[in-house]
PDB file as gemmi writes it, atoms N, CA and C in Angstrom:
CRYST1    1.000    1.000    1.000  90.00  90.00  90.00 P 1                      
ATOM      1  N   MET A   1      18.119 -11.657 -13.943  1.00  0.00           N  
ATOM      2  CA  MET A   1      17.249 -10.492 -14.412  1.00  0.00           C  
ATOM      3  C   MET A   1      15.727 -10.616 -14.893  1.00  0.00           C  
ATOM      4  N   ASN A   2      14.953 -10.166 -13.871  1.00  0.00           N  
ATOM      5  CA  ASN A   2      13.669 -10.073 -14.572  1.00  0.00           C  
ATOM      6  C   ASN A   2      12.891  -9.971 -15.239  1.00  0.00           C  
ATOM      7  N   PRO A   3      12.940 -11.044 -16.459  1.00  0.00           N  
ATOM      8  CA  PRO A   3      12.440 -10.194 -17.747  1.00  0.00           C  
ATOM      9  C   PRO A   3      11.365  -8.950 -17.769  1.00  0.00           C  
ATOM     10  N   ALA A   4      10.176  -9.023 -16.645  1.00  0.00           N  
ATOM     11  CA  ALA A   4       9.106  -8.518 -16.393  1.00  0.00           C  
ATOM     12  C   ALA A   4       9.909  -7.102 -16.228  1.00  0.00           C  
ATOM     13  N   ARG A   5      10.766  -6.638 -15.344  1.00  0.00           N  
ATOM     14  CA  ARG A   5      11.280  -5.316 -15.032  1.00  0.00           C  
ATOM     15  C   ARG A   5      12.257  -4.945 -16.217  1.00  0.00           C  
ATOM     16  N   ALA A   6      12.635  -5.405 -17.631  1.00  0.00           N  
ATOM     17  CA  ALA A   6      13.575  -5.368 -18.491  1.00  0.00           C  
ATOM     18  C   ALA A   6      12.831  -4.046 -19.215  1.00  0.00           C  
ATOM     19  N   PRO A   7      14.214  -2.657 -19.284  1.00  0.00           N  
ATOM     20  CA  PRO A   7      13.282  -1.593 -20.036  1.00  0.00           C  
ATOM     21  C   PRO A   7      13.045  -1.790 -20.854  1.00  0.00           C  
ATOM     22  N   GLN A   8      11.921  -1.147 -21.436  1.00  0.00           N  
ATOM     23  CA  GLN A   8      11.221  -0.881 -22.782  1.00  0.00           C  
ATOM     24  C   GLN A   8      12.143   0.029 -23.888  1.00  0.00           C  
ATOM     25  N   SER A   9      12.205  -0.486 -25.326  1.00  0.00           N  
ATOM     26  CA  SER A   9      12.856   0.309 -26.014  1.00  0.00           C  
ATOM     27  C   SER A   9      11.295   1.740 -26.220  1.00  0.00           C  
ATOM     28  N   VAL A  10      11.996   2.608 -26.624  1.00  0.00           N  
ATOM     29  CA  VAL A  10      11.242   3.989 -27.047  1.00  0.00           C  
ATOM     30  C   VAL A  10       9.862   3.377 -28.094  1.00  0.00           C  
ATOM     31  N   PRO A  11      10.104   2.759 -29.086  1.00  0.00           N  
ATOM     32  CA  PRO A  11       9.258   2.436 -29.985  1.00  0.00           C  
ATOM     33  C   PRO A  11       7.822   1.621 -28.979  1.00  0.00           C  
ATOM     34  N   ALA A  12       8.672   0.315 -28.250  1.00  0.00           N  
ATOM     35  CA  ALA A  12       7.594  -0.167 -27.308  1.00  0.00           C  
ATOM     36  C   ALA A  12       7.092   0.744 -26.341  1.00  0.00           C  
ATOM     37  N   ARG A  13       7.398   1.472 -26.020  1.00  0.00           N  
ATOM     38  CA  ARG A  13       6.583   2.301 -25.291  1.00  0.00           C  
ATOM     39  C   ARG A  13       6.062   3.379 -25.823  1.00  0.00           C  
ATOM     40  N   LEU A  14       5.744   3.718 -26.853  1.00  0.00           N  
ATOM     41  CA  LEU A  14       5.341   4.795 -27.564  1.00  0.00           C  
ATOM     42  C   LEU A  14       4.101   3.855 -27.858  1.00  0.00           C  
ATOM     43  N   ALA A  15       4.500   2.398 -28.341  1.00  0.00           N  
ATOM     44  CA  ALA A  15       3.267   1.580 -28.606  1.00  0.00           C  
ATOM     45  C   ALA A  15       2.239   1.574 -27.483  1.00  0.00           C  
ATOM     46  N   GLN A  16       3.094   1.114 -26.805  1.00  0.00           N  
ATOM     47  CA  GLN A  16       2.056   0.718 -25.473  1.00  0.00           C  
ATOM     48  C   GLN A  16       1.308   2.081 -24.748  1.00  0.00           C  
ATOM     49  N   ILE A  17       1.757   3.219 -25.072  1.00  0.00           N  
ATOM     50  CA  ILE A  17       1.060   4.514 -24.634  1.00  0.00           C  
ATOM     51  C   ILE A  17       0.045   4.680 -25.668  1.00  0.00           C  
ATOM     52  N   ALA A  18       0.341   4.421 -26.896  1.00  0.00           N  
ATOM     53  CA  ALA A  18      -0.896   4.593 -28.060  1.00  0.00           C  
ATOM     54  C   ALA A  18      -2.023   3.422 -27.772  1.00  0.00           C  
ATOM     55  N   LEU A  19      -1.596   2.501 -27.358  1.00  0.00           N  
ATOM     56  CA  LEU A  19      -2.688   1.193 -27.000  1.00  0.00           C  
ATOM     57  C   LEU A  19      -3.523   1.701 -25.661  1.00  0.00           C  
ATOM     58  N   TYR A  20      -2.599   2.312 -24.788  1.00  0.00           N  
ATOM     59  CA  TYR A  20      -3.680   3.097 -23.342  1.00  0.00           C  
ATOM     60  C   TYR A  20      -4.528   4.588 -23.531  1.00  0.00           C  
ATOM     61  N   GLY A  21      -4.203   4.920 -25.202  1.00  0.00           N  
ATOM     62  CA  GLY A  21      -5.234   5.763 -25.152  1.00  0.00           C  
ATOM     63  C   GLY A  21      -6.096   5.087 -26.399  1.00  0.00           C  
ATOM     64  N   VAL A  22      -6.054   4.119 -27.031  1.00  0.00           N  
ATOM     65  CA  VAL A  22      -7.047   3.502 -27.914  1.00  0.00           C  
ATOM     66  C   VAL A  22      -8.060   3.145 -26.599  1.00  0.00           C  
ATOM     67  N   ALA A  23      -7.582   2.357 -25.353  1.00  0.00           N  
ATOM     68  CA  ALA A  23      -8.422   2.137 -24.675  1.00  0.00           C  
ATOM     69  C   ALA A  23      -9.126   2.872 -23.884  1.00  0.00           C  
ATOM     70  N   ALA A  24      -8.358   4.044 -23.549  1.00  0.00           N  
ATOM     71  CA  ALA A  24      -8.923   4.984 -22.976  1.00  0.00           C  
ATOM     72  C   ALA A  24     -10.639   5.522 -23.663  1.00  0.00           C  
ATOM     73  N   ALA A  25      -9.973   5.633 -25.069  1.00  0.00           N  
ATOM     74  CA  ALA A  25     -11.201   6.392 -26.217  1.00  0.00           C  
ATOM     75  C   ALA A  25     -12.303   5.456 -26.362  1.00  0.00           C  
ATOM     76  N   ALA A  26     -12.043   3.693 -26.003  1.00  0.00           N  
ATOM     77  CA  ALA A  26     -13.064   2.842 -26.014  1.00  0.00           C  
ATOM     78  C   ALA A  26     -13.485   2.685 -24.903  1.00  0.00           C  
ATOM     79  N   VAL A  27     -12.982   3.133 -23.371  1.00  0.00           N  
ATOM     80  CA  VAL A  27     -13.930   2.996 -22.316  1.00  0.00           C  
ATOM     81  C   VAL A  27     -14.732   4.393 -22.390  1.00  0.00           C  
ATOM     82  N   ALA A  28     -14.111   5.205 -22.495  1.00  0.00           N  
ATOM     83  CA  ALA A  28     -14.776   6.889 -22.539  1.00  0.00           C  
ATOM     84  C   ALA A  28     -16.060   6.613 -23.397  1.00  0.00           C  
ATOM     85  N   GLY A  29     -15.725   6.173 -24.615  1.00  0.00           N  
ATOM     86  CA  GLY A  29     -16.642   6.365 -25.428  1.00  0.00           C  
ATOM     87  C   GLY A  29     -17.900   5.474 -25.241  1.00  0.00           C  
ATOM     88  N   LEU A  30     -17.736   4.189 -24.733  1.00  0.00           N  
ATOM     89  CA  LEU A  30     -18.731   3.378 -24.427  1.00  0.00           C  
ATOM     90  C   LEU A  30     -19.966   3.565 -22.921  1.00  0.00           C  
ATOM     91  N   VAL A  31     -18.501   4.760 -21.745  1.00  0.00           N  
ATOM     92  CA  VAL A  31     -19.833   4.733 -21.126  1.00  0.00           C  
ATOM     93  C   VAL A  31     -20.922   6.349 -21.645  1.00  0.00           C  
ATOM     94  N   ALA A  32     -19.929   6.890 -22.462  1.00  0.00           N  
ATOM     95  CA  ALA A  32     -20.834   8.156 -22.931  1.00  0.00           C  
ATOM     96  C   ALA A  32     -21.937   7.684 -23.552  1.00  0.00           C  
ATOM     97  N   LEU A  33     -21.857   6.731 -24.734  1.00  0.00           N  
ATOM     98  CA  LEU A  33     -22.729   6.216 -24.914  1.00  0.00           C  
ATOM     99  C   LEU A  33     -23.822   5.556 -24.291  1.00  0.00           C  
ATOM    100  N   ILE A  34     -23.464   4.752 -23.338  1.00  0.00           N  
ATOM    101  CA  ILE A  34     -24.222   3.936 -22.696  1.00  0.00           C  
ATOM    102  C   ILE A  34     -25.314   5.099 -21.727  1.00  0.00           C  
ATOM    103  N   VAL A  35     -24.259   6.105 -21.101  1.00  0.00           N  
ATOM    104  CA  VAL A  35     -25.472   7.156 -20.387  1.00  0.00           C  
ATOM    105  C   VAL A  35     -26.104   7.997 -21.263  1.00  0.00           C  
ATOM    106  N   SER A  36     -25.943   8.310 -22.627  1.00  0.00           N  
ATOM    107  CA  SER A  36     -26.558   9.174 -23.583  1.00  0.00           C  
ATOM    108  C   SER A  36     -27.760   7.960 -24.292  1.00  0.00           C  
ATOM    109  N   ALA A  37     -27.309   6.838 -24.038  1.00  0.00           N  
ATOM    110  CA  ALA A  37     -28.785   5.978 -24.173  1.00  0.00           C  
ATOM    111  C   ALA A  37     -29.985   5.794 -23.401  1.00  0.00           C  
ATOM    112  N   VAL A  38     -29.558   5.715 -22.216  1.00  0.00           N  
ATOM    113  CA  VAL A  38     -29.884   5.785 -20.639  1.00  0.00           C  
ATOM    114  C   VAL A  38     -30.997   6.996 -20.643  1.00  0.00           C  
ATOM    115  N   LEU A  39     -30.332   8.113 -20.778  1.00  0.00           N  
ATOM    116  CA  LEU A  39     -30.962   9.532 -20.695  1.00  0.00           C  
ATOM    117  C   LEU A  39     -31.992   9.912 -21.401  1.00  0.00           C  
ATOM    118  N   ASN A  40     -31.723   9.449 -22.919  1.00  0.00           N  
ATOM    119  CA  ASN A  40     -32.390   9.538 -24.181  1.00  0.00           C  
ATOM    120  C   ASN A  40     -33.242   8.453 -24.309  1.00  0.00           C  
ATOM    121  N   GLY A  41     -33.086   7.870 -23.875  1.00  0.00           N  
ATOM    122  CA  GLY A  41     -33.939   6.419 -24.411  1.00  0.00           C  
ATOM    123  C   GLY A  41     -33.265   6.011 -25.769  1.00  0.00           C  
ATOM    124  N   SER A  42     -32.625   6.419 -26.493  1.00  0.00           N  
ATOM    125  CA  SER A  42     -32.363   5.558 -27.950  1.00  0.00           C  
ATOM    126  C   SER A  42     -30.862   6.495 -28.489  1.00  0.00           C  
ATOM    127  N   LEU A  43     -30.397   5.776 -29.321  1.00  0.00           N  
ATOM    128  CA  LEU A  43     -29.216   6.802 -29.780  1.00  0.00           C  
ATOM    129  C   LEU A  43     -29.503   7.231 -31.421  1.00  0.00           C  
ATOM    130  N   THR A  44     -29.264   8.084 -31.537  1.00  0.00           N  
ATOM    131  CA  THR A  44     -29.201   8.503 -32.991  1.00  0.00           C  
ATOM    132  C   THR A  44     -27.916   9.439 -33.680  1.00  0.00           C  
ATOM    133  N   ARG A  45     -28.151   9.178 -34.584  1.00  0.00           N  
ATOM    134  CA  ARG A  45     -26.456   9.808 -34.774  1.00  0.00           C  
ATOM    135  C   ARG A  45     -26.180  10.890 -34.230  1.00  0.00           C  
ATOM    136  N   SER A  46     -27.304  11.769 -34.355  1.00  0.00           N  
ATOM    137  CA  SER A  46     -26.721  13.239 -33.194  1.00  0.00           C  
ATOM    138  C   SER A  46     -25.809  13.340 -32.037  1.00  0.00           C  
ATOM    139  N   GLY A  47     -27.020  11.913 -31.497  1.00  0.00           N  
ATOM    140  CA  GLY A  47     -26.675  11.757 -30.184  1.00  0.00           C  
ATOM    141  C   GLY A  47     -26.085  10.868 -29.790  1.00  0.00           C  
ATOM    142  N   THR A  48     -25.085  10.157 -31.001  1.00  0.00           N  
ATOM    143  CA  THR A  48     -23.767   9.361 -30.491  1.00  0.00           C  
ATOM    144  C   THR A  48     -22.573  10.519 -30.763  1.00  0.00           C  
ATOM    145  N   ALA A  49     -22.846  11.041 -32.075  1.00  0.00           N  
ATOM    146  CA  ALA A  49     -21.810  12.606 -32.291  1.00  0.00           C  
ATOM    147  C   ALA A  49     -21.666  13.806 -30.741  1.00  0.00           C  
ATOM    148  N   ASP A  50     -22.700  13.749 -30.293  1.00  0.00           N  
ATOM    149  CA  ASP A  50     -22.953  14.686 -28.943  1.00  0.00           C  
ATOM    150  C   ASP A  50     -22.374  13.888 -27.783  1.00  0.00           C  
ATOM    151  N   ALA A  51     -22.507  12.457 -27.593  1.00  0.00           N  
ATOM    152  CA  ALA A  51     -22.129  11.989 -26.692  1.00  0.00           C  
ATOM    153  C   ALA A  51     -20.973  11.466 -26.717  1.00  0.00           C  
ATOM    154  N   LEU A  52     -20.297  11.044 -28.184  1.00  0.00           N  
ATOM    155  CA  LEU A  52     -18.410  10.961 -28.276  1.00  0.00           C  
ATOM    156  C   LEU A  52     -17.800  12.259 -27.762  1.00  0.00           C  
ATOM    157  N   GLY A  53     -18.285  13.624 -28.094  1.00  0.00           N  
ATOM    158  CA  GLY A  53     -17.932  14.587 -27.939  1.00  0.00           C  
ATOM    159  C   GLY A  53     -17.734  15.007 -26.505  1.00  0.00           C  
ATOM    160  N   TRP A  54     -18.729  14.373 -25.450  1.00  0.00           N  
ATOM    161  CA  TRP A  54     -18.505  14.501 -23.729  1.00  0.00           C  
ATOM    162  C   TRP A  54     -17.336  13.863 -24.127  1.00  0.00           C  
ATOM    163  N   GLY A  55     -17.182  12.355 -24.142  1.00  0.00           N  
ATOM    164  CA  GLY A  55     -16.454  11.513 -24.045  1.00  0.00           C  
ATOM    165  C   GLY A  55     -14.851  12.276 -24.190  1.00  0.00           C  
ATOM    166  N   ALA A  56     -14.724  12.821 -25.297  1.00  0.00           N  
ATOM    167  CA  ALA A  56     -13.787  13.541 -25.855  1.00  0.00           C  
ATOM    168  C   ALA A  56     -13.250  14.654 -24.763  1.00  0.00           C  
ATOM    169  N   LEU A  57     -14.229  15.492 -24.327  1.00  0.00           N  
ATOM    170  CA  LEU A  57     -14.347  16.330 -23.855  1.00  0.00           C  
ATOM    171  C   LEU A  57     -13.454  16.105 -21.967  1.00  0.00           C  
ATOM    172  N   ILE A  58     -14.094  15.138 -21.991  1.00  0.00           N  
ATOM    173  CA  ILE A  58     -13.932  14.638 -20.362  1.00  0.00           C  
ATOM    174  C   ILE A  58     -12.201  14.001 -20.369  1.00  0.00           C  
ATOM    175  N   LEU A  59     -11.853  13.124 -21.859  1.00  0.00           N  
ATOM    176  CA  LEU A  59     -10.422  12.761 -21.346  1.00  0.00           C  
ATOM    177  C   LEU A  59      -9.377  13.987 -21.581  1.00  0.00           C  
ATOM    178  N   GLY A  60     -10.109  14.913 -21.968  1.00  0.00           N  
ATOM    179  CA  GLY A  60      -9.123  16.088 -22.460  1.00  0.00           C  
ATOM    180  C   GLY A  60      -8.585  16.668 -21.222  1.00  0.00           C  
ATOM    181  N   PHE A  61     -10.089  17.044 -20.179  1.00  0.00           N  
ATOM    182  CA  PHE A  61      -9.509  17.493 -18.763  1.00  0.00           C  
ATOM    183  C   PHE A  61      -9.093  16.448 -18.027  1.00  0.00           C  
ATOM    184  N   LEU A  62      -9.246  15.528 -18.319  1.00  0.00           N  
ATOM    185  CA  LEU A  62      -8.654  14.355 -17.462  1.00  0.00           C  
ATOM    186  C   LEU A  62      -6.672  14.846 -17.445  1.00  0.00           C  
ATOM    187  N   SER A  63      -6.560  14.448 -18.843  1.00  0.00           N  
ATOM    188  CA  SER A  63      -5.141  15.173 -19.329  1.00  0.00           C  
ATOM    189  C   SER A  63      -4.700  16.358 -18.531  1.00  0.00           C  
ATOM    190  N   GLY A  64      -5.938  17.247 -18.662  1.00  0.00           N  
ATOM    191  CA  GLY A  64      -4.947  18.738 -17.914  1.00  0.00           C  
ATOM    192  C   GLY A  64      -4.893  18.506 -16.654  1.00  0.00           C  
ATOM    193  N   ALA A  65      -6.263  17.868 -15.809  1.00  0.00           N  
ATOM    194  CA  ALA A  65      -5.874  17.624 -14.548  1.00  0.00           C  
ATOM    195  C   ALA A  65      -4.547  16.586 -13.963  1.00  0.00           C  
ATOM    196  N   VAL A  66      -4.140  15.854 -14.628  1.00  0.00           N  
ATOM    197  CA  VAL A  66      -3.282  15.037 -14.499  1.00  0.00           C  
ATOM    198  C   VAL A  66      -2.121  16.156 -14.361  1.00  0.00           C  
ATOM    199  N   ALA A  67      -1.745  17.014 -15.605  1.00  0.00           N  
ATOM    200  CA  ALA A  67      -0.610  18.232 -15.885  1.00  0.00           C  
ATOM    201  C   ALA A  67      -0.662  19.327 -14.208  1.00  0.00           C  
ATOM    202  N   TYR A  68      -1.787  19.444 -13.918  1.00  0.00           N  
ATOM    203  CA  TYR A  68      -1.758  20.465 -13.241  1.00  0.00           C  
ATOM    204  C   TYR A  68      -1.372  19.794 -11.550  1.00  0.00           C  
ATOM    205  N   SER A  69      -1.970  18.729 -11.590  1.00  0.00           N  
ATOM    206  CA  SER A  69      -1.855  17.867 -10.148  1.00  0.00           C  
ATOM    207  C   SER A  69      -0.435  17.858  -9.565  1.00  0.00           C  
ATOM    208  N   GLN A  70       0.277  17.558 -11.027  1.00  0.00           N  
ATOM    209  CA  GLN A  70       2.024  17.181 -10.972  1.00  0.00           C  
ATOM    210  C   GLN A  70       2.723  18.046 -10.816  1.00  0.00           C  
ATOM    211  N   SER A  71       2.395  19.406 -11.542  1.00  0.00           N  
ATOM    212  CA  SER A  71       3.117  20.758 -11.544  1.00  0.00           C  
ATOM    213  C   SER A  71       2.829  21.088  -9.850  1.00  0.00           C  
ATOM    214  N   GLY A  72       1.523  21.005  -9.110  1.00  0.00           N  
ATOM    215  CA  GLY A  72       1.460  21.744  -8.147  1.00  0.00           C  
ATOM    216  C   GLY A  72       2.200  21.066  -6.960  1.00  0.00           C  
ATOM    217  N   GLN A  73       2.182  19.627  -6.928  1.00  0.00           N  
ATOM    218  CA  GLN A  73       2.528  18.669  -6.445  1.00  0.00           C  
ATOM    219  C   GLN A  73       4.455  19.137  -6.198  1.00  0.00           C  
ATOM    220  N   SER A  74       4.965  19.394  -7.557  1.00  0.00           N  
ATOM    221  CA  SER A  74       6.070  19.664  -7.291  1.00  0.00           C  
ATOM    222  C   SER A  74       6.367  20.937  -6.760  1.00  0.00           C  
ATOM    223  N   ARG A  75       5.600  21.659  -6.867  1.00  0.00           N  
ATOM    224  CA  ARG A  75       6.074  23.129  -6.451  1.00  0.00           C  
ATOM    225  C   ARG A  75       5.665  23.193  -5.265  1.00  0.00           C  
ATOM    226  N   ILE A  76       5.236  22.283  -4.420  1.00  0.00           N  
ATOM    227  CA  ILE A  76       4.441  22.473  -3.121  1.00  0.00           C  
ATOM    228  C   ILE A  76       6.192  22.103  -2.580  1.00  0.00           C  
ATOM    229  N   GLU A  77       6.318  20.136  -3.499  1.00  0.00           N  
ATOM    230  CA  GLU A  77       7.223  19.538  -2.232  1.00  0.00           C  
ATOM    231  C   GLU A  77       8.739  20.631  -2.670  1.00  0.00           C  
ATOM    232  N   SER A  78       8.973  20.926  -3.612  1.00  0.00           N  
ATOM    233  CA  SER A  78      10.615  21.995  -4.039  1.00  0.00           C  
ATOM    234  C   SER A  78      10.378  23.225  -2.899  1.00  0.00           C  
ATOM    235  N   THR A  79       9.202  23.741  -2.237  1.00  0.00           N  
ATOM    236  CA  THR A  79       8.806  24.931  -1.389  1.00  0.00           C  
ATOM    237  C   THR A  79       9.244  24.624  -0.232  1.00  0.00           C  
ATOM    238  N   MET A  80       8.977  23.157   0.238  1.00  0.00           N  
ATOM    239  CA  MET A  80       8.874  22.542   1.495  1.00  0.00           C  
ATOM    240  C   MET A  80      10.042  22.175   1.565  1.00  0.00           C  
ATOM    241  N   ARG A  81      11.160  21.491   0.897  1.00  0.00           N  
ATOM    242  CA  ARG A  81      12.312  21.315   0.660  1.00  0.00           C  
ATOM    243  C   ARG A  81      13.257  22.760   0.648  1.00  0.00           C  
ATOM    244  N   ALA A  82      13.112  23.651  -0.084  1.00  0.00           N  
ATOM    245  CA  ALA A  82      13.909  24.756  -0.062  1.00  0.00           C  
ATOM    246  C   ALA A  82      13.517  25.530   1.530  1.00  0.00           C  
ATOM    247  N   ARG A  83      12.341  25.473   2.275  1.00  0.00           N  
ATOM    248  CA  ARG A  83      12.840  25.657   3.784  1.00  0.00           C  
ATOM    249  C   ARG A  83      13.484  24.829   4.438  1.00  0.00           C  
ATOM    250  N   LEU A  84      13.794  23.710   4.335  1.00  0.00           N  
ATOM    251  CA  LEU A  84      15.004  22.735   5.419  1.00  0.00           C  
ATOM    252  C   LEU A  84      15.938  23.067   4.223  1.00  0.00           C  
ATOM    253  N   GLY A  85      16.202  23.911   3.531  1.00  0.00           N  
ATOM    254  CA  GLY A  85      17.869  24.036   3.225  1.00  0.00           C  
ATOM    255  C   GLY A  85      18.175  22.721   2.023  1.00  0.00           C  
ATOM    256  N   GLU A  86      16.876  22.117   1.560  1.00  0.00           N  
ATOM    257  CA  GLU A  86      17.689  21.120   1.142  1.00  0.00           C  
ATOM    258  C   GLU A  86      17.606  21.774  -1.135  1.00  0.00           C  
ATOM    259  N   GLY A  87      18.462  21.004  -1.467  1.00  0.00           N  
ATOM    260  CA  GLY A  87      18.129  21.707  -2.929  1.00  0.00           C  
ATOM    261  C   GLY A  87      17.416  20.416  -3.509  1.00  0.00           C  
ATOM    262  N   TYR A  88      16.579  20.512  -4.440  1.00  0.00           N  
ATOM    263  CA  TYR A  88      15.399  19.819  -4.858  1.00  0.00           C  
ATOM    264  C   TYR A  88      15.187  19.611  -6.330  1.00  0.00           C  
ATOM    265  N   ARG A  89      15.391  18.664  -6.993  1.00  0.00           N  
ATOM    266  CA  ARG A  89      15.216  19.172  -8.508  1.00  0.00           C  
ATOM    267  C   ARG A  89      13.781  18.338  -9.016  1.00  0.00           C  
ATOM    268  N   ALA A  90      12.920  19.177  -9.234  1.00  0.00           N  
ATOM    269  CA  ALA A  90      11.014  18.747  -9.795  1.00  0.00           C  
ATOM    270  C   ALA A  90      11.249  17.388 -10.359  1.00  0.00           C  
ATOM    271  N   PRO A  91      10.393  16.520 -10.166  1.00  0.00           N  
ATOM    272  CA  PRO A  91      10.410  15.598 -11.632  1.00  0.00           C  
ATOM    273  C   PRO A  91       9.805  16.325 -12.657  1.00  0.00           C  
ATOM    274  N   GLY A  92      10.072  15.717 -14.190  1.00  0.00           N  
ATOM    275  CA  GLY A  92       9.429  15.950 -14.967  1.00  0.00           C  
ATOM    276  C   GLY A  92       7.681  15.936 -14.656  1.00  0.00           C  
ATOM    277  N   LEU A  93       7.079  15.993 -15.919  1.00  0.00           N  
ATOM    278  CA  LEU A  93       5.769  15.725 -16.151  1.00  0.00           C  
ATOM    279  C   LEU A  93       5.637  14.201 -16.487  1.00  0.00           C  
ATOM    280  N   PRO A  94       4.771  13.706 -15.988  1.00  0.00           N  
ATOM    281  CA  PRO A  94       4.499  12.206 -16.074  1.00  0.00           C  
ATOM    282  C   PRO A  94       3.529  11.833 -17.616  1.00  0.00           C  
ATOM    283  N   TRP A  95       4.064  12.256 -18.881  1.00  0.00           N  
ATOM    284  CA  TRP A  95       4.064  12.330 -19.737  1.00  0.00           C  
ATOM    285  C   TRP A  95       3.444  10.895 -20.308  1.00  0.00           C  
ATOM    286  N   PRO A  96       3.288   9.857 -20.548  1.00  0.00           N  
ATOM    287  CA  PRO A  96       2.618   8.964 -20.245  1.00  0.00           C  
ATOM    288  C   PRO A  96       1.043   8.851 -19.837  1.00  0.00           C  
ATOM    289  N   GLN A  97       0.860   9.520 -18.627  1.00  0.00           N  
ATOM    290  CA  GLN A  97      -0.518   9.384 -18.103  1.00  0.00           C  
ATOM    291  C   GLN A  97      -1.006  10.758 -18.406  1.00  0.00           C  
ATOM    292  N   ILE A  98      -0.355  12.036 -19.530  1.00  0.00           N  
ATOM    293  CA  ILE A  98      -1.033  13.065 -20.021  1.00  0.00           C  
ATOM    294  C   ILE A  98      -1.486  12.202 -21.152  1.00  0.00           C  
ATOM    295  N   LEU A  99      -0.632  11.753 -22.202  1.00  0.00           N  
ATOM    296  CA  LEU A  99      -0.287  11.426 -23.502  1.00  0.00           C  
ATOM    297  C   LEU A  99      -1.774  10.301 -23.649  1.00  0.00           C  
ATOM    298  N   ALA A 100      -1.880   9.494 -22.811  1.00  0.00           N  
ATOM    299  CA  ALA A 100      -2.960   8.470 -23.007  1.00  0.00           C  
ATOM    300  C   ALA A 100      -4.744   8.886 -23.171  1.00  0.00           C  
ATOM    301  N   PRO A 101      -4.803  10.002 -22.355  1.00  0.00           N  
ATOM    302  CA  PRO A 101      -6.254  10.439 -22.608  1.00  0.00           C  
ATOM    303  C   PRO A 101      -6.186  11.407 -23.217  1.00  0.00           C  
ATOM    304  N   LEU A 102      -5.339  12.216 -24.130  1.00  0.00           N  
ATOM    305  CA  LEU A 102      -5.023  13.092 -25.250  1.00  0.00           C  
ATOM    306  C   LEU A 102      -5.124  12.355 -26.675  1.00  0.00           C  
ATOM    307  N   ILE A 103      -4.869  11.010 -26.386  1.00  0.00           N  
ATOM    308  CA  ILE A 103      -4.981  10.121 -28.042  1.00  0.00           C  
ATOM    309  C   ILE A 103      -6.018   9.888 -27.443  1.00  0.00           C  
ATOM    310  N   GLY A 104      -6.716   9.336 -26.632  1.00  0.00           N  
ATOM    311  CA  GLY A 104      -7.836   8.668 -26.576  1.00  0.00           C  
ATOM    312  C   GLY A 104      -9.173   9.993 -26.830  1.00  0.00           C  
ATOM    313  N   ALA A 105      -9.139  11.415 -26.443  1.00  0.00           N  
ATOM    314  CA  ALA A 105      -9.791  12.201 -27.080  1.00  0.00           C  
ATOM    315  C   ALA A 105      -9.876  12.823 -28.677  1.00  0.00           C  
ATOM    316  N   GLY A 106      -8.510  12.602 -29.224  1.00  0.00           N  
ATOM    317  CA  GLY A 106      -8.307  12.864 -30.551  1.00  0.00           C  
ATOM    318  C   GLY A 106      -8.794  11.415 -31.450  1.00  0.00           C  
ATOM    319  N   ILE A 107      -8.822  10.300 -30.997  1.00  0.00           N  
ATOM    320  CA  ILE A 107      -9.831   9.068 -31.355  1.00  0.00           C  
ATOM    321  C   ILE A 107     -10.937   9.777 -31.270  1.00  0.00           C  
ATOM    322  N   LEU A 108     -11.607  10.167 -30.030  1.00  0.00           N  
ATOM    323  CA  LEU A 108     -13.355  10.218 -30.168  1.00  0.00           C  
ATOM    324  C   LEU A 108     -13.584  11.558 -31.071  1.00  0.00           C  
ATOM    325  N   SER A 109     -12.355  12.740 -31.198  1.00  0.00           N  
ATOM    326  CA  SER A 109     -12.911  13.654 -31.948  1.00  0.00           C  
ATOM    327  C   SER A 109     -12.814  13.515 -33.225  1.00  0.00           C  
ATOM    328  N   ALA A 110     -11.992  12.412 -33.756  1.00  0.00           N  
ATOM    329  CA  ALA A 110     -11.821  12.129 -35.017  1.00  0.00           C  
ATOM    330  C   ALA A 110     -13.211  11.386 -35.287  1.00  0.00           C  
ATOM    331  N   ILE A 111     -14.057  10.835 -34.514  1.00  0.00           N  
ATOM    332  CA  ILE A 111     -15.004  10.017 -34.639  1.00  0.00           C  
ATOM    333  C   ILE A 111     -16.314  10.932 -35.185  1.00  0.00           C  
ATOM    334  N   VAL A 112     -16.378  11.715 -34.220  1.00  0.00           N  
ATOM    335  CA  VAL A 112     -17.152  12.500 -33.941  1.00  0.00           C  
ATOM    336  C   VAL A 112     -17.257  13.360 -34.882  1.00  0.00           C  
ATOM    337  N   PHE A 113     -16.297  14.035 -35.841  1.00  0.00           N  
ATOM    338  CA  PHE A 113     -15.525  14.788 -37.035  1.00  0.00           C  
ATOM    339  C   PHE A 113     -16.181  13.865 -38.082  1.00  0.00           C  
ATOM    340  N   ALA A 114     -16.192  12.877 -38.013  1.00  0.00           N  
ATOM    341  CA  ALA A 114     -16.591  11.925 -39.317  1.00  0.00           C  
ATOM    342  C   ALA A 114     -18.282  11.532 -39.035  1.00  0.00           C  
ATOM    343  N   LEU A 115     -18.734  11.713 -38.024  1.00  0.00           N  
ATOM    344  CA  LEU A 115     -19.936  11.406 -37.936  1.00  0.00           C  
ATOM    345  C   LEU A 115     -20.684  12.912 -38.476  1.00  0.00           C  
ATOM    346  N   ASN A 116     -20.281  13.930 -38.315  1.00  0.00           N  
ATOM    347  CA  ASN A 116     -21.092  14.994 -38.663  1.00  0.00           C  
ATOM    348  C   ASN A 116     -20.483  15.338 -39.767  1.00  0.00           C  
TER     349      ASN A 116                                                      
END                                                                             
């Protein structure tokens, strides 16, 4: 058995999702800060809070887009299979891909709250 393919325990999987959320917060926050610094010429405390707020908003929309896309895709596939007379149970939502950006958005929102 390949150790890279071994199933993960639930706490290990949750820790991995949380780590991805922290990474998403770091990347989105850094990109938002760089864009804000370039556009404004410098970073102030309120400018940093605004930039991180935009980063949190973008991560929140990303999470919603993943959920919306998956639900639309499963609806289309179930309709197509129903036309062929096949039964089809749509897969559930991809929770790790939805939760990671939400965790990142929560982290950035907490930092914005602390800055204000």
